[in-house]
N, C-alpha and C positions, 0 to 999 in steps of 0.2 A: 504494502498500500504505499502511498503519498504519506512522507512526514514532513513536518516544520517545525520549527522550537514553540514552546506553547505561549511565549508571546504574544505569536501571531494569531493566535484563536479566539474566536468572538461567541462563545458558545450560550445563548437564553439560556439551559441548563445549568450555567455554572453560574450566573452572576447574580451575586446575594440578592442586590436590590429586586429580582424578580424570585426570589424562593419564597416559598412557605416556614413556618415554623414545624417542625415534623411533631405531629400529636405522639404517636409511639418515645418521644425521647432519645432513641438510638442517637436520632444526630440531632445537631443547629437544628440545619436547614435542607430542606429537599426540593426537587426542581415541581416549578408548577408546569402545568401540560402547555404546550404551545399554544393550543385551544384556547385557552383562557385567558393566557396573556395577550392574544390578540385580540379578544372581547373586552378584556379590562383596560387594556392600553391603547389600543387603538379604535377598536369601537367595528373590526370584524368577523364576520363572521366564515369559520371553517372546519374543515373535519366533520360536517354536519353528518349528523345520525343517519345510517341508511344508507347513504350517499357515497361512491368509492372516493379513497382517501388518495389526495392529488398533491403530489410534492412539489409541484413547482406552486402551488398557492400555500405550502409550509415553508419554502425559501422564499417567494415574498413578504409574507406575514416577518418570519425573523430578519428582512433584512432591513425592512420598515421599521421593527421595535429596536433596532441598531439602530440605525438614523434618527429614528426620534430623540434618543438617549445618548451617542454619542457621544457628546460632553465630557457627561458625566463619568463613563464606564470608561473614557481616554484616560480620563483622570485615575480612575481606581488604579486600573492596569500602569498606568508611569510610578505610582504609587509600589504597587507587587514587583514591577521589575528592578526600581531601587532598593525596595526592602532583601531583595533576593542578590541584587550587586553587592549590598552592604554585608549581608551573611557570609558570602561565598567569599569575600577578601580573607575573611579570620583565617 
């Protein structure tokens, strides 16, 4: 498969502001479904019950989520990259 450094990835399932508290308590947070994020954050209805799943629709929703939250998301990524650099210098 194709590989790339972690800091090039923008994953809606791993972006903490898009996650919810784990009701089981096993983890701090768990990902929300893309279907829920698209509805809550963009007002888009995707992955309707009884309708075939459309990967293009999912990709568009994920990209629109990123674009809408890009500034804050990139600040979080910059912070994580700086912390990683600081830790790996030791």
